[in-house]
C-alpha positions in Angstrom: -10.9 -50.6 74.5 -8.6 -53.6 74.3 -5.1 -53.8 75.7 -3.7 -54.2 72.2 -5.2 -50.9 71.2 -3.6 -48.9 74.0 -0.3 -47.1 73.8 1.4 -48.4 77.0 4.5 -46.9 78.5 6.4 -48.4 81.5 7.5 -45.2 83.1 10.1 -46.8 85.4 11.9 -49.9 84.2 15.5 -51.0 85.1 16.7 -53.7 82.6 19.7 -55.9 83.6 22.6 -53.5 82.8 25.6 -53.2 85.2 24.1 -50.0 86.7 21.5 -52.2 88.2 22.8 -55.7 88.3 25.9 -54.6 90.2 23.6 -53.2 92.9 21.2 -54.8 95.4 18.3 -54.4 93.0 18.8 -57.8 91.3 20.0 -59.7 94.4 17.6 -62.6 94.8 16.9 -62.2 98.5 16.7 -58.5 98.4 14.4 -58.4 95.4 12.2 -61.2 96.7 11.4 -59.1 99.8 10.0 -56.4 97.6 8.2 -58.7 95.3 6.6 -60.6 98.1 5.3 -57.4 99.8 4.0 -56.1 96.4 2.2 -59.4 95.8 4.5 -61.0 93.3 6.3 -63.5 95.5 5.1 -66.3 93.3 6.9 -64.9 90.2 10.3 -66.4 89.4 13.4 -64.3 89.7 13.9 -62.3 86.5 16.3 -63.4 83.8 19.4 -61.3 84.0 21.2 -62.8 81.1 20.2 -60.2 78.5 18.3 -57.0 78.1 16.7 -58.5 75.0 14.9 -61.0 77.3 13.3 -58.0 79.2 12.5 -56.2 75.9 10.7 -59.4 74.8 8.7 -59.6 78.0 7.7 -55.9 77.6 6.7 -56.2 74.0 4.8 -59.4 74.7 2.8 -57.5 77.4 2.0 -54.8 74.9 4.4 -52.1 76.3 5.4 -49.8 73.5 8.1 -47.8 75.3 10.1 -47.7 78.5 11.6 -45.0 80.7 14.9 -46.0 82.4 15.9 -43.7 85.3 19.6 -43.7 86.2 20.8 -44.4 89.7 23.9 -42.8 91.1 26.1 -45.1 93.2 25.0 -44.9 96.8 25.6 -46.8 100.1 21.9 -47.9 100.3 21.3 -49.7 97.0 24.5 -49.5 95.1 24.2 -48.5 91.4 26.6 -46.5 89.2 28.2 -47.1 85.8 26.4 -44.3 83.8 28.0 -45.6 80.6 25.9 -48.7 80.7 22.7 -46.7 80.8 23.8 -44.5 77.9 24.7 -47.6 75.8 21.4 -49.2 76.7 19.3 -46.3 75.5 21.4 -45.6 72.4 21.1 -49.2 71.4 17.4 -49.5 71.9 16.4 -48.1 68.5 14.1 -45.6 70.2 12.4 -48.1 72.4 13.7 -46.5 75.6 14.0 -43.0 77.1 16.9 -42.4 79.5 17.1 -40.2 82.6 20.6 -39.3 84.0 21.3 -39.8 87.7 22.2 -36.5 89.4 24.2 -36.6 92.6 24.8 -33.0 93.8 27.8 -34.2 95.8 29.5 -35.1 92.6 28.4 -32.2 90.4 30.5 -29.0 90.5 28.7 -27.2 87.6 25.0 -28.0 87.3 24.7 -26.2 84.0 27.6 -28.2 82.4 26.0 -31.4 83.9 22.7 -30.7 82.2 24.4 -29.9 78.9 25.9 -33.4 79.1 22.5 -34.8 79.8 21.1 -33.2 76.7 24.1 -34.2 74.6 23.5 -37.8 75.6 20.0 -37.6 74.3 18.4 -38.0 77.8 15.1 -36.3 78.6 15.4 -36.0 82.3 17.3 -36.5 85.5 16.8 -38.5 88.7 17.3 -37.2 92.2 17.6 -39.7 95.1 19.7 -37.7 97.5 18.4 -39.3 100.7 20.0 -42.6 99.6 23.4 -41.0 99.4 26.1 -40.8 102.1 24.9 -37.4 103.4 21.2 -38.5 103.4 20.0 -35.1 102.1 16.2 -34.8 101.7 15.3 -34.2 98.1 14.5 -30.5 98.9 17.9 -29.9 100.3 19.5 -26.7 98.9 22.4 -28.7 97.5 20.0 -30.0 94.8 18.8 -26.5 93.9 21.3 -25.7 91.2 20.4 -29.0 89.5 16.7 -28.3 89.7 17.3 -24.8 88.3 19.4 -26.1 85.4 16.9 -28.9 84.6 14.0 -26.4 84.7 15.8 -24.1 82.3 16.5 -27.0 79.9 12.9 -28.3 80.0 14.0 -31.7 81.5 11.8 -33.9 83.5 13.0 -34.5 87.1 12.3 -37.9 88.7 12.5 -37.2 92.4 12.4 -40.1 94.9 9.3 -39.2 96.9 8.1 -42.3 98.7 8.8 -45.9 99.5 12.4 -46.5 100.6 13.4 -42.9 99.8 15.7 -42.6 102.8 16.7 -44.2 106.1 13.3 -43.6 107.7 9.7 -43.0 106.6 10.1 -39.2 107.1 12.1 -38.9 103.9 9.0 -40.0 102.0 7.0 -37.0 103.2 5.4 -35.3 100.2 6.1 -31.9 101.7 9.6 -32.2 100.2 8.0 -32.5 96.7 5.7 -29.6 97.5 8.6 -27.4 98.4 10.6 -28.2 95.2 7.5 -27.5 93.1 7.0 -24.2 94.8 10.6 -23.1 94.3 10.8 -24.4 90.7 7.3 -23.9 89.3 8.3 -24.7 85.7 10.1 -27.9 86.5 8.3 -31.0 85.5 8.5 -33.2 88.7 7.6 -36.8 88.9 7.2 -38.1 92.5 8.7 -41.6 92.3 6.8 -44.1 94.5 4.0 -41.6 94.6 4.6 -40.4 98.2 3.9 -43.8 99.6 2.7 -44.4 102.3 1.6 -40.7 102.6 -0.9 -41.1 99.7 -3.5 -38.6 100.7 -0.8 -36.0 101.3 0.7 -36.7 97.9 -2.7 -36.3 96.3 -2.9 -32.9 98.1 0.4 -31.9 96.5 -1.0 -32.7 93.0 -4.0 -30.5 93.8 -1.8 -27.6 94.8 1.0 -27.9 92.1 0.3 -28.3 88.4 3.9 -29.3 87.8 3.8 -32.5 89.8 3.1 -36.0 88.4 2.7 -39.2 90.5 4.4 -42.5 89.8 3.3 -45.0 92.4 4.8 -48.1 90.5 4.9 -51.1 92.8 2.7 -49.5 95.5 -0.4 -49.4 93.2 -2.7 -51.2 92.7 -3.3 -53.8 95.3 -1.8 -52.2 98.4 -3.2 -49.9 101.1 -3.7 -46.5 99.6 -5.3 -47.8 96.5 -8.6 -46.0 97.0 -6.9 -42.7 97.2 -4.9 -43.2 94.1 -8.1 -44.3 92.3 -9.9 -41.2 93.5 -6.9 -39.1 92.1 -7.1 -40.6 88.6 -10.9 -40.3 88.5 -10.7 -36.6 89.3 -8.2 -33.7 89.1 -5.1 -36.0 88.8 -6.3 -38.0 85.7 -3.6 -36.5 83.5 -0.8 -36.7 86.1 -0.5 -40.3 87.2 2.0 -42.6 85.4 2.0 -46.4 85.0 5.2 -48.1 85.9 6.5 -51.5 87.1 9.7 -50.5 88.9 11.0 -53.6 87.1 12.6 -55.9 88.2 10.3 -55.4 91.3 7.0 -55.8 89.6 6.9 -58.2 86.6 5.4 -56.6 83.5 2.6 -58.9 82.5 1.2 -59.4 86.0 1.5 -55.7 87.0 -0.1 -54.6 83.8 -3.1 -56.9 84.3 -3.7 -55.3 87.7 -4.1 -52.0 86.0 -6.3 -53.3 83.2 -8.6 -54.8 85.9 -9.1 -51.5 87.7 -12.7 -50.2 87.9 -11.9 -47.3 85.6 -13.3 -46.2 82.2 -11.1 -47.3 79.3 -10.3 -43.7 78.4 -8.9 -43.2 81.9 -6.9 -46.4 81.7 -5.4 -45.3 78.4 -4.3 -42.0 80.0 -2.8 -43.8 83.0 -1.1 -46.5 81.0 0.6 -44.4 78.4 -0.8 -41.1 77.2 0.3 -39.2 80.2 3.9 -40.4 79.9 3.9 -39.9 76.1 2.8 -36.3 76.6 5.2 -35.6 79.4 8.2 -36.9 77.5 7.2 -36.1 74.0 7.2 -39.8 73.0 5.7 -40.2 69.5 2.9 -42.7 69.0 2.9 -44.9 65.9 
């Protein structure tokens, strides 16, 4: 199957809106550190002049849809300005799906918060509580009312479960995702960064919990742990791994080519690159 025939979804993209450009994410030196480690140090710094530039790059690469996870303002990376995300998604003519940032320290009524998420047309939430001032692991009980409300509403929860999830590597332990999945068995949980570097343990969570998806973004392919992610998509995790660039970290065309060159059957690549995300979020295919 050719790339042009696949329905491709970038399940984690951060276009240049103020929520992200006013944070460290687009700072040249900060971003270059991530790009270099992910194997993209040769790619020029992204154009921050317009979201249309990013949309053009995505469409040129064959990406039919993008998922934009909100980021609450935090002392680790910055972020904020939820209005910029809402305007971006509303103005994308259906090209983007939005996820609202959920900071338990700022939410008094989880039910009312989720009502607002639904009213905004968003299909999920993001939890990155270990980046906040209190550095709560994502399974901290302060997040439980939000998980409960999201579960009841049928929302998808993007939970920071790997990479730079907190001040040290312990915050990336997949046991946190496992505990959330156990407490909220009907909540659709996406482990952002795929538990990296605890890849085998993350694969074990997917084996145990049928409500957990893995989104390794910049950590796959091409880095240590690749063999385990590949084994996951060839076996029981075939329908629960999502392609994503973590843009602006991984450039669209280059990252997509790495996926297309993986030693996988075309039917498996099609699942990985778009069908899994389309089914998870109810994204219509043309």
